[in-house]
SESE-853794 format. One record per residue (C-alpha): residue number from 1; residue in three letters; chain; y, x, z negated. Coordinates in steps of 0.05 Angstrom, whole numbers, plus 32768, in hexadecimal, padded with zeros to 4 digits. Each point is the difference from the previous one (the first is absolute). Layout:
n: NUM	res: ALA	chain: A	y: Y	x: X	z: Z
...
REM end
This chain:
n: 1	res: MET	chain: A	y: 7755	x: 8997	z: 76B1
n: 2	res: LEU	chain: A	y: 8006	x: 8048	z: 7FEC
n: 3	res: THR	chain: A	y: 8042	x: 8006	z: 8026
n: 4	res: THR	chain: A	y: 801A	x: 7FC1	z: 7FE0
n: 5	res: LYS	chain: A	y: 7FEF	x: 801A	z: 7FBA
n: 6	res: ARG	chain: A	y: 8021	x: 8042	z: 800E
n: 7	res: THR	chain: A	y: 803F	x: 7FDC	z: 8018
n: 8	res: SER	chain: A	y: 8001	x: 7FD3	z: 7FC3
n: 9	res: HIS	chain: A	y: 7FF7	x: 803C	z: 7FD1
n: 10	res: THR	chain: A	y: 8039	x: 8026	z: 8021
n: 11	res: GLY	chain: A	y: 802D	x: 7FC3	z: 7FFA
n: 12	res: ASN	chain: A	y: 7FF2	x: 7FFB	z: 7FB5
n: 13	res: SER	chain: A	y: 800E	x: 804A	z: 7FF7
n: 14	res: SER	chain: A	y: 8043	x: 7FFA	z: 8024
n: 15	res: PHE	chain: A	y: 8012	x: 7FC5	z: 7FD4
n: 16	res: PHE	chain: A	y: 7FEB	x: 8026	z: 7FC2
n: 17	res: ILE	chain: A	y: 8029	x: 803D	z: 8014
n: 18	res: LEU	chain: A	y: 803C	x: 7FD6	z: 8011
n: 19	res: HIS	chain: A	y: 7FFA	x: 7FD9	z: 7FBF
n: 20	res: SER	chain: A	y: 7FF9	x: 8041	z: 7FD7
n: 21	res: SER	chain: A	y: 803C	x: 801F	z: 8023
n: 22	res: LEU	chain: A	y: 802B	x: 7FC3	z: 7FF2
n: 23	res: LEU	chain: A	y: 7FEA	x: 8000	z: 7FB7
n: 24	res: PHE	chain: A	y: 8010	x: 804A	z: 7FF9
n: 25	res: LEU	chain: A	y: 8044	x: 7FF6	z: 8021
n: 26	res: PHE	chain: A	y: 800F	x: 7FC6	z: 7FD1
n: 27	res: LEU	chain: A	y: 7FEE	x: 8028	z: 7FC2
n: 28	res: PHE	chain: A	y: 8027	x: 803C	z: 8019
n: 29	res: LEU	chain: A	y: 803F	x: 7FD7	z: 800C
n: 30	res: SER	chain: A	y: 7FF7	x: 7FDC	z: 7FBD
n: 31	res: CYS	chain: A	y: 7FFB	x: 8043	z: 7FDC
n: 32	res: GLN	chain: A	y: 803B	x: 801B	z: 8027
n: 33	res: ASP	chain: A	y: 8029	x: 7FC2	z: 7FF0
n: 34	res: LYS	chain: A	y: 7FF1	x: 8008	z: 7FB6
n: 35	res: GLN	chain: A	y: 8017	x: 8048	z: 8001
n: 36	res: GLN	chain: A	y: 803F	x: 7FEB	z: 8024
n: 37	res: GLN	chain: A	y: 800E	x: 7FCD	z: 7FCA
n: 38	res: THR	chain: A	y: 8000	x: 8036	z: 7FCB
n: 39	res: SER	chain: A	y: 803E	x: 8029	z: 800B
n: 40	res: THR	chain: A	y: 8017	x: 8031	z: 7FCB
n: 41	res: HIS	chain: A	y: 8042	x: 8025	z: 7FFE
n: 42	res: LEU	chain: A	y: 7FFE	x: 803E	z: 7FD4
n: 43	res: GLY	chain: A	y: 803D	x: 8011	z: 7FD7
n: 44	res: PHE	chain: A	y: 801C	x: 801B	z: 7FC0
n: 45	res: TYR	chain: A	y: 802F	x: 7FED	z: 7FC9
n: 46	res: HIS	chain: A	y: 803A	x: 8031	z: 7FF7
n: 47	res: TRP	chain: A	y: 8014	x: 7FF9	z: 7FB7
n: 48	res: LYS	chain: A	y: 8034	x: 8037	z: 7FF6
n: 49	res: THR	chain: A	y: 804B	x: 7FFE	z: 7FF9
n: 50	res: ALA	chain: A	y: 800A	x: 8032	z: 8038
n: 51	res: LEU	chain: A	y: 7FE2	x: 7FF5	z: 8045
n: 52	res: ASN	chain: A	y: 7FF4	x: 8047	z: 8017
n: 53	res: LEU	chain: A	y: 7FBC	x: 8006	z: 8021
n: 54	res: SER	chain: A	y: 7FE2	x: 8046	z: 7FFF
n: 55	res: SER	chain: A	y: 7FDC	x: 801E	z: 803C
n: 56	res: LYS	chain: A	y: 7FBE	x: 7FF5	z: 7FDC
n: 57	res: GLU	chain: A	y: 800F	x: 7FB7	z: 7FF3
n: 58	res: THR	chain: A	y: 8015	x: 7FF5	z: 8048
n: 59	res: ALA	chain: A	y: 7FC2	x: 8024	z: 801A
n: 60	res: TYR	chain: A	y: 7FD5	x: 7FD5	z: 7FD2
n: 61	res: LEU	chain: A	y: 801E	x: 7FC0	z: 801B
n: 62	res: ASP	chain: A	y: 7FF4	x: 8019	z: 8047
n: 63	res: SER	chain: A	y: 7FB7	x: 8012	z: 7FF2
n: 64	res: LEU	chain: A	y: 7FF4	x: 7FBA	z: 7FE5
n: 65	res: GLN	chain: A	y: 8028	x: 7FE0	z: 8038
n: 66	res: ALA	chain: A	y: 8025	x: 7FDB	z: 7FCA
n: 67	res: GLU	chain: A	y: 8029	x: 7FC6	z: 801A
n: 68	res: LYS	chain: A	y: 8028	x: 7FEA	z: 7FC4
n: 69	res: LEU	chain: A	y: 8029	x: 801A	z: 7FC5
n: 70	res: TYR	chain: A	y: 8011	x: 7FD0	z: 7FC8
n: 71	res: ILE	chain: A	y: 803E	x: 8023	z: 7FE4
n: 72	res: LYS	chain: A	y: 801D	x: 7FEE	z: 7FBC
n: 73	res: PHE	chain: A	y: 804A	x: 7FF5	z: 800D
n: 74	res: PHE	chain: A	y: 8014	x: 7FF4	z: 7FB7
n: 75	res: ASP	chain: A	y: 7FEB	x: 7FE1	z: 7FBE
n: 76	res: VAL	chain: A	y: 8020	x: 7FC6	z: 7FDC
n: 77	res: ASP	chain: A	y: 7FFE	x: 7FFA	z: 7FB4
n: 78	res: TRP	chain: A	y: 8024	x: 7FD8	z: 7FCB
n: 79	res: ASP	chain: A	y: 803D	x: 8020	z: 7FE0
n: 80	res: PHE	chain: A	y: 8001	x: 7FE5	z: 7FB8
n: 81	res: ASN	chain: A	y: 8046	x: 801C	z: 7FF3
n: 82	res: GLN	chain: A	y: 801F	x: 7FDE	z: 803C
n: 83	res: GLN	chain: A	y: 7FD0	x: 7FC5	z: 7FFF
n: 84	res: LYS	chain: A	y: 7FF2	x: 8003	z: 804A
n: 85	res: PRO	chain: A	y: 7FCF	x: 8020	z: 8031
n: 86	res: LYS	chain: A	y: 8010	x: 8046	z: 8016
n: 87	res: PRO	chain: A	y: 7FE7	x: 802A	z: 803C
n: 88	res: LEU	chain: A	y: 7FE1	x: 8043	z: 7FEE
n: 89	res: ALA	chain: A	y: 7FE1	x: 803C	z: 8024
n: 90	res: THR	chain: A	y: 8020	x: 7FF2	z: 8043
n: 91	res: LEU	chain: A	y: 7FDD	x: 8024	z: 803A
n: 92	res: GLN	chain: A	y: 8022	x: 803F	z: 801A
n: 93	res: VAL	chain: A	y: 7FEC	x: 8009	z: 8049
n: 94	res: GLN	chain: A	y: 7FFB	x: 804A	z: 8013
n: 95	res: THR	chain: A	y: 7FCE	x: 7FFD	z: 8039
n: 96	res: ILE	chain: A	y: 7FF0	x: 7FC5	z: 802D
n: 97	res: PRO	chain: A	y: 7FB7	x: 7FF2	z: 8012
n: 98	res: SER	chain: A	y: 7FEB	x: 7FFD	z: 8049
n: 99	res: LYS	chain: A	y: 8016	x: 7FC0	z: 8023
n: 100	res: GLU	chain: A	y: 7FB5	x: 7FF4	z: 800E
n: 101	res: ILE	chain: A	y: 7FF6	x: 7FF1	z: 7FB6
n: 102	res: ALA	chain: A	y: 8016	x: 7FBB	z: 7FEA
n: 103	res: ILE	chain: A	y: 802D	x: 7FFF	z: 7FC2
n: 104	res: ILE	chain: A	y: 7FF6	x: 7FC9	z: 7FCD
n: 105	res: PRO	chain: A	y: 8036	x: 8001	z: 7FCA
n: 106	res: THR	chain: A	y: 7FE4	x: 7FF1	z: 7FBB
n: 107	res: ILE	chain: A	y: 8028	x: 7FEA	z: 7FC4
n: 108	res: PHE	chain: A	y: 7FE3	x: 8004	z: 7FBA
n: 109	res: ILE	chain: A	y: 801A	x: 7FCC	z: 7FCF
n: 110	res: THR	chain: A	y: 7FEA	x: 7FFF	z: 7FB7
n: 111	res: ASN	chain: A	y: 7FE3	x: 7FC0	z: 7FE4
n: 112	res: ARG	chain: A	y: 8031	x: 8003	z: 7FC6
n: 113	res: THR	chain: A	y: 8038	x: 7FF8	z: 8032
n: 114	res: PHE	chain: A	y: 7FE7	x: 7FB9	z: 800D
n: 115	res: GLN	chain: A	y: 7FF2	x: 7FF5	z: 7FB7
n: 116	res: GLN	chain: A	y: 8049	x: 800C	z: 7FEF
n: 117	res: ILE	chain: A	y: 8027	x: 7FE9	z: 803E
n: 118	res: LYS	chain: A	y: 8024	x: 7FBD	z: 8002
n: 119	res: ASN	chain: A	y: 7FF5	x: 7FD3	z: 803B
n: 120	res: LYS	chain: A	y: 8048	x: 8007	z: 8019
n: 121	res: GLN	chain: A	y: 7FF8	x: 804C	z: 7FFF
n: 122	res: ILE	chain: A	y: 7FC5	x: 7FFD	z: 8030
n: 123	res: VAL	chain: A	y: 802E	x: 7FEC	z: 8039
n: 124	res: VAL	chain: A	y: 802C	x: 803C	z: 7FF3
n: 125	res: LEU	chain: A	y: 7FC3	x: 802E	z: 7FFA
n: 126	res: SER	chain: A	y: 7FE5	x: 7FEA	z: 8043
n: 127	res: GLU	chain: A	y: 8044	x: 800B	z: 8022
n: 128	res: GLN	chain: A	y: 8007	x: 8045	z: 7FE1
n: 129	res: ILE	chain: A	y: 7FB9	x: 8016	z: 8011
n: 130	res: ALA	chain: A	y: 8007	x: 7FE7	z: 8048
n: 131	res: ALA	chain: A	y: 8041	x: 8026	z: 8008
n: 132	res: LYS	chain: A	y: 7FE2	x: 8040	z: 7FE2
n: 133	res: ILE	chain: A	y: 7FC3	x: 7FFB	z: 802E
n: 134	res: LYS	chain: A	y: 802B	x: 7FF7	z: 803E
n: 135	res: GLU	chain: A	y: 802A	x: 803C	z: 7FEC
n: 136	res: GLN	chain: A	y: 7FC1	x: 802B	z: 7FFA
n: 137	res: PHE	chain: A	y: 7FE8	x: 7FE8	z: 8044
n: 138	res: LYS	chain: A	y: 8036	x: 802C	z: 801D
n: 139	res: ALA	chain: A	y: 7FD9	x: 803E	z: 7FEC
n: 140	res: PHE	chain: A	y: 7FC9	x: 7FEC	z: 8031
n: 141	res: PRO	chain: A	y: 8024	x: 7FF5	z: 8043
n: 142	res: GLN	chain: A	y: 7FC0	x: 800D	z: 8028
n: 143	res: HIS	chain: A	y: 7FD6	x: 7FCC	z: 7FDC
n: 144	res: THR	chain: A	y: 7FFD	x: 7FB5	z: 8007
n: 145	res: ILE	chain: A	y: 7FF3	x: 7FE3	z: 7FBB
n: 146	res: GLN	chain: A	y: 7FCF	x: 7FC6	z: 8006
n: 147	res: GLN	chain: A	y: 7FEA	x: 7FF6	z: 7FB8
n: 148	res: ILE	chain: A	y: 801B	x: 8009	z: 7FB9
n: 149	res: GLN	chain: A	y: 7FD3	x: 8001	z: 7FC3
n: 150	res: PHE	chain: A	y: 8011	x: 7FED	z: 7FB9
n: 151	res: ASP	chain: A	y: 7FD8	x: 801E	z: 7FC7
n: 152	res: CYS	chain: A	y: 8001	x: 7FD9	z: 7FBF
n: 153	res: ASP	chain: A	y: 7FCA	x: 7FF2	z: 7FCE
n: 154	res: TRP	chain: A	y: 8017	x: 7FB9	z: 7FF4
n: 155	res: SER	chain: A	y: 7FE0	x: 7FD2	z: 7FCD
n: 156	res: ARG	chain: A	y: 7FF7	x: 7FB5	z: 7FF5
n: 157	res: THR	chain: A	y: 8042	x: 7FFE	z: 7FD9
n: 158	res: THR	chain: A	y: 8028	x: 8025	z: 8036
n: 159	res: LYS	chain: A	y: 7FE0	x: 7FE5	z: 8040
n: 160	res: GLU	chain: A	y: 8035	x: 7FCA	z: 800B
n: 161	res: LYS	chain: A	y: 803A	x: 8030	z: 7FFC
n: 162	res: TYR	chain: A	y: 7FDC	x: 8036	z: 802A
n: 163	res: PHE	chain: A	y: 7FEB	x: 7FCE	z: 8035
n: 164	res: SER	chain: A	y: 8047	x: 7FE3	z: 8002
n: 165	res: PHE	chain: A	y: 801A	x: 8047	z: 800A
n: 166	res: LEU	chain: A	y: 7FD0	x: 800B	z: 803A
n: 167	res: GLU	chain: A	y: 8016	x: 7FBF	z: 8021
n: 168	res: LEU	chain: A	y: 8049	x: 8016	z: 7FFA
n: 169	res: MET	chain: A	y: 7FEE	x: 8044	z: 801E
n: 170	res: ARG	chain: A	y: 7FE1	x: 7FDD	z: 803B
n: 171	res: GLN	chain: A	y: 8042	x: 7FDC	z: 800B
n: 172	res: GLU	chain: A	y: 8028	x: 8040	z: 7FF9
n: 173	res: LEU	chain: A	y: 7FD5	x: 8024	z: 8034
n: 174	res: ALA	chain: A	y: 7FF6	x: 7FC5	z: 802F
n: 175	res: THR	chain: A	y: 802B	x: 801C	z: 8037
n: 176	res: LEU	chain: A	y: 7FD7	x: 8041	z: 8002
n: 177	res: ASP	chain: A	y: 7FBD	x: 7FE0	z: 8011
n: 178	res: ILE	chain: A	y: 7FDD	x: 8026	z: 7FC8
n: 179	res: GLU	chain: A	y: 7FC1	x: 7FE8	z: 7FDE
n: 180	res: LEU	chain: A	y: 7FF7	x: 8006	z: 7FB5
n: 181	res: SER	chain: A	y: 7FC4	x: 801A	z: 7FDA
n: 182	res: ALA	chain: A	y: 7FF0	x: 8008	z: 7FB6
n: 183	res: THR	chain: A	y: 7FD2	x: 802A	z: 7FD7
n: 184	res: ILE	chain: A	y: 7FC6	x: 7FDA	z: 7FE0
n: 185	res: ARG	chain: A	y: 7FDB	x: 8017	z: 7FC1
n: 186	res: LEU	chain: A	y: 7FB8	x: 7FEF	z: 7FF1
n: 187	res: HIS	chain: A	y: 8012	x: 7FD0	z: 7FC8
n: 188	res: GLN	chain: A	y: 802F	x: 7FDB	z: 8031
n: 189	res: VAL	chain: A	y: 7FC5	x: 7FF8	z: 802F
n: 190	res: LYS	chain: A	y: 7FCF	x: 7FE6	z: 7FCC
n: 191	res: TYR	chain: A	y: 8031	x: 7FD0	z: 7FE0
n: 192	res: PHE	chain: A	y: 802A	x: 7FEE	z: 803E
n: 193	res: GLU	chain: A	y: 7FFF	x: 7FB6	z: 7FEE
n: 194	res: LYS	chain: A	y: 8027	x: 8012	z: 7FC1
n: 195	res: THR	chain: A	y: 8029	x: 803C	z: 8016
n: 196	res: GLY	chain: A	y: 8011	x: 7FE0	z: 8043
n: 197	res: ILE	chain: A	y: 8004	x: 8019	z: 8047
n: 198	res: PRO	chain: A	y: 8040	x: 8025	z: 8013
n: 199	res: PRO	chain: A	y: 8026	x: 7FE1	z: 803C
n: 200	res: VAL	chain: A	y: 7FF4	x: 803B	z: 802F
n: 201	res: GLU	chain: A	y: 7FDA	x: 800D	z: 8040
n: 202	res: ARG	chain: A	y: 7FCF	x: 8033	z: 7FE4
n: 203	res: GLY	chain: A	y: 7FE7	x: 801E	z: 7FBF
n: 204	res: LEU	chain: A	y: 7FEC	x: 8047	z: 7FEF
n: 205	res: LEU	chain: A	y: 7FC4	x: 8003	z: 7FD1
n: 206	res: MET	chain: A	y: 800D	x: 803A	z: 7FD0
n: 207	res: PHE	chain: A	y: 7FB9	x: 8017	z: 7FF3
n: 208	res: TYR	chain: A	y: 8014	x: 802F	z: 7FC7
n: 209	res: ASN	chain: A	y: 801E	x: 8002	z: 7FBA
n: 210	res: MET	chain: A	y: 7FCC	x: 7FCC	z: 7FEC
n: 211	res: GLY	chain: A	y: 7FEC	x: 8018	z: 7FBB
n: 212	res: GLU	chain: A	y: 8025	x: 7FFF	z: 7FBD
n: 213	res: VAL	chain: A	y: 8022	x: 8043	z: 8003
n: 214	res: MET	chain: A	y: 801B	x: 7FFB	z: 7FB9
n: 215	res: LYS	chain: A	y: 7FBC	x: 7FF9	z: 7FDF
n: 216	res: PRO	chain: A	y: 7FE0	x: 8042	z: 7FE9
n: 217	res: SER	chain: A	y: 7FBB	x: 7FE5	z: 8010
n: 218	res: THR	chain: A	y: 8010	x: 7FF3	z: 804A
n: 219	res: LYS	chain: A	y: 7FD9	x: 802F	z: 802E
n: 220	res: ASN	chain: A	y: 802A	x: 7FFD	z: 803F
n: 221	res: SER	chain: A	y: 8039	x: 7FCF	z: 8007
n: 222	res: ILE	chain: A	y: 800F	x: 8014	z: 8048
n: 223	res: LEU	chain: A	y: 7FBF	x: 7FE8	z: 801E
n: 224	res: ASP	chain: A	y: 7FC6	x: 7FDF	z: 7FDC
n: 225	res: LEU	chain: A	y: 7FD1	x: 7FD8	z: 802D
n: 226	res: THR	chain: A	y: 7FE0	x: 7FDE	z: 7FC4
n: 227	res: VAL	chain: A	y: 8043	x: 7FE3	z: 7FEF
n: 228	res: ALA	chain: A	y: 8010	x: 7FF2	z: 8049
n: 229	res: LYS	chain: A	y: 7FC2	x: 7FD6	z: 800B
n: 230	res: GLN	chain: A	y: 8018	x: 7FD0	z: 7FCB
n: 231	res: TYR	chain: A	y: 803D	x: 7FF1	z: 802C
n: 232	res: THR	chain: A	y: 7FE6	x: 8000	z: 8047
n: 233	res: THR	chain: A	y: 7FD8	x: 7FC0	z: 7FFC
n: 234	res: THR	chain: A	y: 803B	x: 7FD6	z: 8018
n: 235	res: LEU	chain: A	y: 8019	x: 8032	z: 8034
n: 236	res: ALA	chain: A	y: 7FE3	x: 7FD9	z: 803A
n: 237	res: ASN	chain: A	y: 8027	x: 7FC3	z: 7FEB
n: 238	res: TYR	chain: A	y: 8044	x: 8022	z: 7FFA
n: 239	res: PRO	chain: A	y: 802F	x: 7FDA	z: 802E
n: 240	res: LEU	chain: A	y: 8029	x: 803B	z: 801A
n: 241	res: PRO	chain: A	y: 7FE7	x: 8033	z: 8033
n: 242	res: LEU	chain: A	y: 7FF9	x: 8041	z: 7FDB
n: 243	res: ASP	chain: A	y: 800A	x: 804A	z: 800D
n: 244	res: LEU	chain: A	y: 7FDD	x: 8033	z: 7FD4
n: 245	res: GLY	chain: A	y: 801B	x: 8039	z: 7FD6
n: 246	res: LEU	chain: A	y: 7FD3	x: 8036	z: 7FE3
n: 247	res: PRO	chain: A	y: 8011	x: 8037	z: 7FCE
n: 248	res: LEU	chain: A	y: 7FFE	x: 804B	z: 800C
n: 249	res: PHE	chain: A	y: 8028	x: 8017	z: 7FC3
n: 250	res: ARG	chain: A	y: 7FEA	x: 801B	z: 7FBD
n: 251	res: TRP	chain: A	y: 8022	x: 8005	z: 7FBC
n: 252	res: GLY	chain: A	y: 7FF8	x: 8011	z: 7FB7
n: 253	res: VAL	chain: A	y: 800A	x: 7FCA	z: 7FCB
n: 254	res: LEU	chain: A	y: 8021	x: 801E	z: 7FC2
n: 255	res: PHE	chain: A	y: 7FEE	x: 7FE1	z: 7FBC
n: 256	res: ARG	chain: A	y: 8021	x: 800F	z: 7FBD
n: 257	res: HIS	chain: A	y: 7FE2	x: 7FE3	z: 7FC0
n: 258	res: GLY	chain: A	y: 7FD7	x: 7FD1	z: 802B
n: 259	res: LYS	chain: A	y: 803B	x: 7FE4	z: 8028
n: 260	res: MET	chain: A	y: 800F	x: 800F	z: 8048
n: 261	res: ILE	chain: A	y: 8040	x: 8029	z: 8007
n: 262	res: GLN	chain: A	y: 8005	x: 8009	z: 804B
n: 263	res: LEU	chain: A	y: 7FDF	x: 8013	z: 8042
n: 264	res: ILE	chain: A	y: 7FFF	x: 8047	z: 801B
n: 265	res: ASN	chain: A	y: 7FFC	x: 7FF9	z: 804B
n: 266	res: GLN	chain: A	y: 7FCE	x: 8029	z: 8028
n: 267	res: LEU	chain: A	y: 7FE5	x: 8024	z: 7FC3
n: 268	res: ALA	chain: A	y: 7FC0	x: 8026	z: 8011
n: 269	res: PRO	chain: A	y: 7FCB	x: 8021	z: 7FD3
n: 270	res: THR	chain: A	y: 8019	x: 8044	z: 8019
n: 271	res: SER	chain: A	y: 8040	x: 7FF5	z: 7FD8
n: 272	res: LEU	chain: A	y: 7FD7	x: 7FFA	z: 7FBF
n: 273	res: VAL	chain: A	y: 7FD3	x: 803D	z: 8004
n: 274	res: ASP	chain: A	y: 8025	x: 8028	z: 7FCA
n: 275	res: THR	chain: A	y: 7FD0	x: 7FFA	z: 7FC5
n: 276	res: THR	chain: A	y: 8035	x: 8019	z: 7FD0
n: 277	res: ARG	chain: A	y: 8029	x: 7FC1	z: 800E
n: 278	res: PHE	chain: A	y: 7FCE	x: 7FCC	z: 8016
n: 279	res: LEU	chain: A	y: 7FBB	x: 7FEA	z: 7FE9
n: 280	res: ALA	chain: A	y: 7FD4	x: 7FDF	z: 8033
n: 281	res: LYS	chain: A	y: 7FDB	x: 7FC8	z: 7FDC
n: 282	res: ASP	chain: A	y: 7FDF	x: 7FED	z: 8042
n: 283	res: PRO	chain: A	y: 8014	x: 8009	z: 804A
n: 284	res: ASN	chain: A	y: 8034	x: 7FC8	z: 7FFB
n: 285	res: HIS	chain: A	y: 801A	x: 8005	z: 7FB9
n: 286	res: TYR	chain: A	y: 8028	x: 8039	z: 7FE0
n: 287	res: MET	chain: A	y: 8020	x: 800C	z: 7FBD
n: 288	res: VAL	chain: A	y: 803F	x: 802A	z: 7FF6
n: 289	res: LEU	chain: A	y: 7FF2	x: 8037	z: 7FCF
n: 290	res: LYS	chain: A	y: 8048	x: 8015	z: 7FF4
n: 291	res: GLY	chain: A	y: 8046	x: 7FEC	z: 8015
n: 292	res: THR	chain: A	y: 800C	x: 8014	z: 8047
n: 293	res: TYR	chain: A	y: 8023	x: 7FEF	z: 8041
n: 294	res: LEU	chain: A	y: 7FDA	x: 7FE1	z: 803B
n: 295	res: ASN	chain: A	y: 8023	x: 7FF0	z: 8042
n: 296	res: GLY	chain: A	y: 8043	x: 8001	z: 7FDB
n: 297	res: LEU	chain: A	y: 7FE8	x: 7FD1	z: 7FCA
n: 298	res: TYR	chain: A	y: 7FF8	x: 8015	z: 7FB8
n: 299	res: LEU	chain: A	y: 7FBD	x: 7FEF	z: 7FE1
n: 300	res: TYR	chain: A	y: 7FF1	x: 7FFE	z: 7FB6
n: 301	res: GLU	chain: A	y: 7FC2	x: 8018	z: 7FDC
n: 302	res: ALA	chain: A	y: 7FC9	x: 7FCB	z: 8000
n: 303	res: ASP	chain: A	y: 801C	x: 7FDC	z: 803D
n: 304	res: GLU	chain: A	y: 7FC9	x: 7FE9	z: 802F
n: 305	res: ILE	chain: A	y: 7FFD	x: 7FFD	z: 804B
n: 306	res: ARG	chain: A	y: 7FD3	x: 7FD5	z: 802B
n: 307	res: LEU	chain: A	y: 7FF9	x: 8018	z: 8048
n: 308	res: GLU	chain: A	y: 7FF9	x: 7FCB	z: 8035
n: 309	res: ALA	chain: A	y: 7FF3	x: 800F	z: 8049
n: 310	res: ILE	chain: A	y: 7FE0	x: 7FE2	z: 803F
n: 311	res: SER	chain: A	y: 7FC7	x: 801E	z: 8028
n: 312	res: ILE	chain: A	y: 7FF0	x: 7FF1	z: 8049
n: 313	res: LYS	chain: A	y: 7FBD	x: 7FE5	z: 7FE7
n: 314	res: GLU	chain: A	y: 8025	x: 7FCC	z: 7FD6
n: 315	res: LEU	chain: A	y: 802D	x: 7FEE	z: 803B
n: 316	res: ASN	chain: A	y: 7FC3	x: 7FF6	z: 802C
n: 317	res: ALA	chain: A	y: 7FE1	x: 7FD2	z: 7FCC
n: 318	res: ALA	chain: A	y: 8042	x: 7FD9	z: 7FFB
n: 319	res: VAL	chain: A	y: 8002	x: 7FF6	z: 804C
n: 320	res: ASP	chain: A	y: 7FB8	x: 7FEA	z: 8001
n: 321	res: LEU	chain: A	y: 8010	x: 7FCC	z: 7FCA
n: 322	res: LEU	chain: A	y: 803D	x: 7FE7	z: 8027
n: 323	res: SER	chain: A	y: 7FE5	x: 8005	z: 8046
n: 324	res: PRO	chain: A	y: 7FE5	x: 7FB8	z: 8005
n: 325	res: TYR	chain: A	y: 8046	x: 7FE5	z: 7FF1
n: 326	res: PHE	chain: A	y: 8024	x: 802B	z: 8034
n: 327	res: LYS	chain: A	y: 7FCF	x: 7FFE	z: 803B
n: 328	res: ASN	chain: A	y: 8019	x: 7FDC	z: 803D
n: 329	res: THR	chain: A	y: 8048	x: 8004	z: 7FE9
n: 330	res: ASN	chain: A	y: 803E	x: 8024	z: 8016
n: 331	res: PHE	chain: A	y: 801A	x: 8027	z: 7FC5
n: 332	res: ASP	chain: A	y: 8022	x: 803F	z: 7FE7
n: 333	res: LEU	chain: A	y: 7FD6	x: 8032	z: 7FD9
n: 334	res: LEU	chain: A	y: 8031	x: 8027	z: 7FD5
n: 335	res: PHE	chain: A	y: 7FF9	x: 803B	z: 7FD0
n: 336	res: TYR	chain: A	y: 802B	x: 800C	z: 7FC3
n: 337	res: HIS	chain: A	y: 8023	x: 802D	z: 800A
n: 338	res: LEU	chain: A	y: 8018	x: 8036	z: 8031
n: 339	res: ASP	chain: A	y: 8009	x: 8042	z: 7FDB
n: 340	res: GLU	chain: A	y: 7FE9	x: 8046	z: 8010
n: 341	res: GLU	chain: A	y: 7FDD	x: 800A	z: 7FBD
n: 342	res: ILE	chain: A	y: 7FDC	x: 7FBD	z: 8006
n: 343	res: ILE	chain: A	y: 7FE8	x: 8004	z: 8048
n: 344	res: GLU	chain: A	y: 7FE2	x: 8046	z: 7FF3
n: 345	res: GLY	chain: A	y: 7FC8	x: 7FDD	z: 7FDB
n: 346	res: PHE	chain: A	y: 7FEA	x: 7FD6	z: 803C
n: 347	res: SER	chain: A	y: 7FF2	x: 8016	z: 8047
n: 348	res: SER	chain: A	y: 801A	x: 7FD5	z: 8039
n: 349	res: GLU	chain: A	y: 7FB8	x: 7FF7	z: 8016
n: 350	res: GLU	chain: A	y: 7FED	x: 7FE3	z: 7FBD
n: 351	res: LEU	chain: A	y: 8039	x: 7FCD	z: 8003
n: 352	res: LYS	chain: A	y: 7FF1	x: 7FEF	z: 8048
n: 353	res: ASN	chain: A	y: 7FB8	x: 7FF2	z: 7FEC
n: 354	res: LEU	chain: A	y: 8018	x: 7FCC	z: 7FCE
n: 355	res: GLU	chain: A	y: 801D	x: 7FD9	z: 803A
n: 356	res: LEU	chain: A	y: 7FBF	x: 8004	z: 8026
n: 357	res: ARG	chain: A	y: 7FD7	x: 7FE6	z: 7FC5
n: 358	res: ILE	chain: A	y: 8024	x: 7FBD	z: 8004
n: 359	res: TYR	chain: A	y: 7FE4	x: 7FF1	z: 8046
REM end
């Protein structure tokens, strides 16, 4: 009897060990499968007229193992004198990125272009843009272009014309086997049933420029999570697969007599330390004490400047907010934008950690 009991006990132990091992293996493979489902591709926007990467910028891309560059090829705006759309700020290619980095041409089109354009002009516009894009392809002989992105802050009144333009662009580029993507603002996510879904394969969620920059009372128009939370409730229901764009830039917002005059890109507090010219009302608000030049711009007495910037802490919080919507997806994580002065404020380790927080 004792022997029988010992044999029975040993059999139960073997079964328990085998069962536990199988359970562990199942959980391990499930976890591994989930990690494999989440695949991020780090990249940057390049938003300058000249493509001339410095050694620092190239080294930064290498340290991040960046895979993609979304390069602005040109802008399109409405010419009121000629009453037709006009290309502006065409890219001048001086250095070509490594062939290991995918190039995604990006074309910015103002919403007022679609407010003004006639339907018959849209066909001509699509033909001209397609021809201009193909011509610029020649500057990247080492790269196979697989995607083109269009950046337009369309509205309910312009969606039909913009979407018609995108359909025509698809026809123009059909022989090249190129997918289309479009930038998506937060208001277009929240009210997608009214603003519509662009006829493209992917969207790029621009998670920045979300506040009212023209209002003097705004704290930070670049990134405000309180504002963002009002728009992310419908994010899970958005019909397009989304990539994610995060801001790295800073600027100063110049006000005169309570009205916004313009933005001063990359303005830092160190440029406003001269107490004979600037009065610090608080760390983010300054008053001009006398007429002076700043970054080539003439400021008048009593002008006011609001500084807006992004910290890595705020970016971490933004990623934590968005993480549930991007887990288990294959997406691009992009930063706006690639510039020596901008990237000095963020180590490659900090940006890499943003990617890891999504898992």
